[in-house]
N, C-alpha and C positions, 0 to 999 in steps of 0.2 A: 555527426556520425554517433561520436562517441558518447553525446549527451544522449540523443534516443537510445542507443544501447543502455548505459546505465539506467534509465528511468524506466527501462520496457523490463528489468531483470528485479525478482523478488529481494529485499533486503532481509536479511537475517536476523534484524531486531524487529522489524515491524510485521514481514509475515507476507507483505503487500509490496506491489510496484509503485513507486509515486504517480504513475499515472490512475493507478486505480484509486491510490487516496485522494488525487485531485480532483479526477473529474467521472470518477465511480465505473471506468469501463477502460479497455485496452485501446490504444490508438489504433487506426488503419494502417496495413504495413502493405498497400499495394495492391493486394488479392483481391482477384473479383469474387470470389466466393466467400464473402464475410458474411456469419451467421450473427446476426445480432438480436439480440431480447430486448424486444420495446414494452417497457414497463409503464406502469403509470409512474406519475412527477411524485406521490406521494411515497411511492413503494421506492423508487430512485431513490429518494432522500432519507428514506427511513435506513435502505442499505448502506448510504456512502456514510452516513452518521455513527452507524454501526461500525462500519471500517476505521474511521476515525480514533474512535475508543477503542477498538483491541491495537490499534495503531500505539497510541498513547498508553495504554498499559504494558505495552512490550516494551516500548522504549524506558519507560520508569523501571519495569522489571531489571532491563539491561543496565541502566545507572545504578541500581541498589547493589546488583551482582560485581560491578565493578568499582563501585565504593568498596564493599568488603575486601574485593582481593590488594584496593591501594593499602587500606586500614590496616592488612596484615603486617604490613611493614614497621 
């Protein structure tokens, strides 16, 4: 249960959930009124690739900020 909760929350560094970055959608949580958007495969993959690029940029920016803070000493 803890792993599911961790993977379903937005991370401060990437701004996305691990589920979104890995699968391009949120997981099914057991509710019967699931609203999903069915898109074409090419659109889906493009959106997923964009998410990965944004996450990569966010991680690199966070690493640079951490390095600047560390190098102050």
